[in-house]
N, C-alpha and C positions, 0 to 999 in steps of 0.2 A: 475485594478479590475471594472468589470461589474455590473451593476445592480444586475442581476440574482442571480449571486455568494454573493454580498454583500446582497442579499432577503435572500438566503439558511443560511448565518451565525444567521441573526436576526430571523428567524422564528426555528433554532436550542433550541433558548435560550427559546423559551417558553415551559414553563415543567409544566406539569400538576402537581397535588400533588399525588402521590402512596399510597400504603397502610401505609407505613411504615411513610412517612410524618403526615398520619390524624392518626395513631396511638402512633405519639408522642406529636401530637398537645394534643390528647385526654389524655393522661398520664399527660401532662404540666397544663392542667386545672383543673385535679383531684386531683394533688399533691399541686398545689394552693390551691385549695378550702380546703384539709387538711389542711394546714400551718394553713390557716385563721382559720377554725373552733376552732385547736387544742391552737390555743393564745388565743381564746376568751371564751369558752366553759370552765364550771365550772366541770359541769360532761360530761362524755364522753358513746355516746349509738350510734348504727348505725343509729336509728330513729333520733334522733336530728341531728345527721349528715347531712342525706338528707332533712332534713327541713331545715337545714343552707345554703347547696348550691344549692335548688331549693324549695324555699321559696314560700307559696302556694298566699300570696299578689303581689310576683313578677309574676308568672306564668299567676294568672290568671288577673291582670292587664289589659285592653285595647291595651296598649302600646306595652304588649308583644304578643297580639293576631295580633296586627298591623307588628310588626316585623316579625313574625312566616310567616305571607301572604305576607310578601313586599319579603323576601328573597325569598320564592317558583318562585313568580312570575321573581325576577329580575333574579334568574339562571335559569329559563328558555332563557332569552332574552339577557344575558350577552355574550353569547361564539358568536353570532352571529354578535352580535355589535362591542363589546371593542377589544375582539382580535384582529381581522384585523383591527382596527382604530389604536390600539396600536404598532403593527408591522407596521402600513404604516408610520406615523409619526417618529419612531426614525429610519425606512431607509430612510426618506427623507431627515431630518436634518444628519444624519450619513452618508450619500451619497454626500450630497453638503460638506460637511466640509471635507473631503478625497478628493473629486476632487479640490475642492476650494486650500488647504494647500499644496496639491499635486503639483496643477501649478504652487503654489506660491515659495514652494521651490525645484520644481524639481525632486518630488518624485514618483515615477511611480510604485513600488514595496516595500514589505516591509521592512524595514529598517535592521531589526535584524532576518528576518526568524520568521520559527518556534518557537513558545515560549517557553522557560525552565519554571523549577517549581518556581522561584525566578518572574520571569514576571510576571505568571499565578497569582501569589498571590499578587503583586503588583496590576495588571489589576484589579482583583475583589476586591480589599480596594478602587481604584480609585471610581470605577464604583457603589458601595455602596454609597460612600461619596456622588456623583453626584446625585443620584437618592433621597438620605435623604436631601441633599440640595434643589431638585428639589420641593420636596412635602412640606417640609419647606415655601420654597418661596412661594407653590399656596396657602398650609393652611393659611398662615397670611392673602393673598389679600382675599381670601373666608368671612374673617372676617374684612377685613377693607371697600371692597367697594360692595355698599348696592347690585349691582343685580350679583352679585356672593354669598352672602349673604345669598339671598330669594333661591337659591338650597341648599346649605349647611344646613338651619336650618330644612332639611328632616332629617340630621343626629342627630342634637339638640335637636330635638323635644319628642326624647325618653325621658321619664319622668319612667323610669325601666331602669335598664341593663342586657341585659337574653345573652350575650355572642354573638349569630347573629346581634345583635346592628350594630356591625363593619360594618356589611354590609348594612345598612340602609342611603344609600349612593342615589340620583337622578341618572338616565343614563345618564342624559345632564350634570349632576356637574362630574360624571365618565369620560365621553367622554373628554370635556374640560383637567380634568385631566391630564389624557392619553397625549393631544395633548401637553399639558405644559411639560409634561414628556417627550415628543423628545427631547427637545432642549436641556437643559445642559446634561443628559444621551443622547442624540443621538450625540451633538458635543465632550464628551467625548468616547465614541466608535469610532469615525470617526478620531480621531485621532490616539487610539491604533492602528488602522487598518493601520496608517503610520508604524506603529514599529514594528507590530509584526503580525505574518499571521494567519490570524482565533483566536485570541485570546478567550480563555473561559476562565467560571467563576470556580471556585472552587466547589468540590461536596462534601460531608462529611455525608459518608456512603451511597455514590450514591444519597443523596438528592442534588439539585440544591441549590445555596447560596441563591437565593432569599425566596427560601421557608425556609431555614434555618432560614433567618433574621424576618419574619414571626413568626416562631414558638420562637426564642430569645427577640422577641419585647413582645409577651405574647396578641395578635393583642384581640384574643377572648378574654383573661382572664382581661385585662383593660378595657371594656365594662361585665363588672359585678359589683358586688359587695365586690368584695375578695381585700381587703386592701393589695398586697404585695408590698411591698419595697425591694430593690436590695442591701441595704446599699453601703457602699461605692461607688460601682458599678454607682450609681443614679448619680455621676457625669458626667457618661460618656453615659452610656445608660438610657433611658424614663422607669421608672418602671410602671406599672399599677395605684398605687395609685394617682401617681400626672397627667396623664392622667384621671383618673376619677374627677381631679380638674379640667380641661379644660372643663369637662361637669357641672359643677357646676351652678346654676342658683346665686349665691351671688356675688353681684357688683366685690367685689375684688378683684373674679378669670376670671372677663370678658378678654378676649384676651391673656391666659397666655397658658404655654405648650404646644409650635404648632409643639413639633419634633415627627417624627415616630419612628425611632428608637435611634436615639443619642441625649442626652439632653442638648450638650455643644451649637446648635445651639441656644437652647432659652436664653442659657448665656451670647452668646455671643452678641446678638441681644435685649438683657434687656427684653425679654419676659418669663422669669422664675418663677415661683412661685414655693415653698416647702412647704406642707401642712403639719402641724402639725401630729403628729404619730396615726394611729386611727382617722383622722379629717373623720368625714358625710358630706357627701355633699347631697344637694337637687338637683336633674337631671332635666333637662327639657328646655322650652321657658318662656319666663314672658310673652308673646304676649296675647292677650285678646282670640285670636283664636287658641291658643295653641292645646284646643281638636279635632280641625276641620284636623289636623295632623295624628289623632290617625285611619284612614281609607286607604284602599288602593288608593280611589281615592284623599284624602288628600294627601297623599306623593307622586303622581303621578301628580296630577292634577295642587294644590292649587299652589305649588310654581312658574308654569308656567302661571296662571293664574295673581299673584302680580308680576310676572317681566313685562306680558302687560301692566298693570295699570301704572308701572314705567316709562316703554318706553312712555305710551299715553300721561304720565304727560310732560315725558319731550321734548316731538314732541311740545305738544302744547306750553310751556313757548318760544321754540326756532322759534316760528311761532308768538308769541308775540312780542318776542326780534326784530325780521326781520320786523313787519310792522307798530313798532312806531318810529313814524320821527323823524328823529336828530333833536336837539337841534339849533335853528337857521337856519332852513328849508324853 
């Protein structure tokens, strides 16, 4: 398998959201808004429903305006930066895995040739697990390591949730996430490329499985105020209400519910926190400069400035430690 063929396989996996996927996402959001409204309202009317779904105090909030401006500018630059980067990282790790393991075990062609239906299903499941575990580990690191947290603060600085808050992610943070995503999924795909010839993920109604994942995990809905729960399925899939707890400023909710699609990673690693039914949360940061994040310059530049200060302070401490005379010298 040469690099050109391997690259072609990866590029084929980069799929834009089509009209059907966009329609399903919109229908899901509208349906969740309606369910949440019917559960809380005493009297029903179209005017009250739209006020519930799109509250004036939320839409007019500086955080919501910042989300919109950030969303527009981010969408303009992301295709040029992140799609090529994401492909490059997965190709590099996957190709290296293929070549190294192929040389060790003497495998020069896929063992089982063209994949059958069962192989495609298993391949899809393992790749979903690989991507989800990769996200969980990186998300946990974002909260544990100050350098990464300065970038991740951009996402958590939202004081209201308006759906597109899901894309309130600093470009450098996204790029680093894509780089990390190349590791576990890249190794997984590299192994599969030794097993089956050009394995492809399942499609549902012609929609790539990763887009279906985004629909199932309701990434848009879980960045709103709609308290949607999946009932018993919460033990497998992380519902919007559980993710909304992750954005809470309450100390008991810190560093909880890191999962993307699956909730069992949080249960397995002890980071799961189940909210009370219909529990309300206050979103945002507890930092004194939280208001500085509600502008484009704050969202793009403030994290970089803070990271620079951290690097400078660390460099000074290291220089001081090196310049101090050793005891007894």
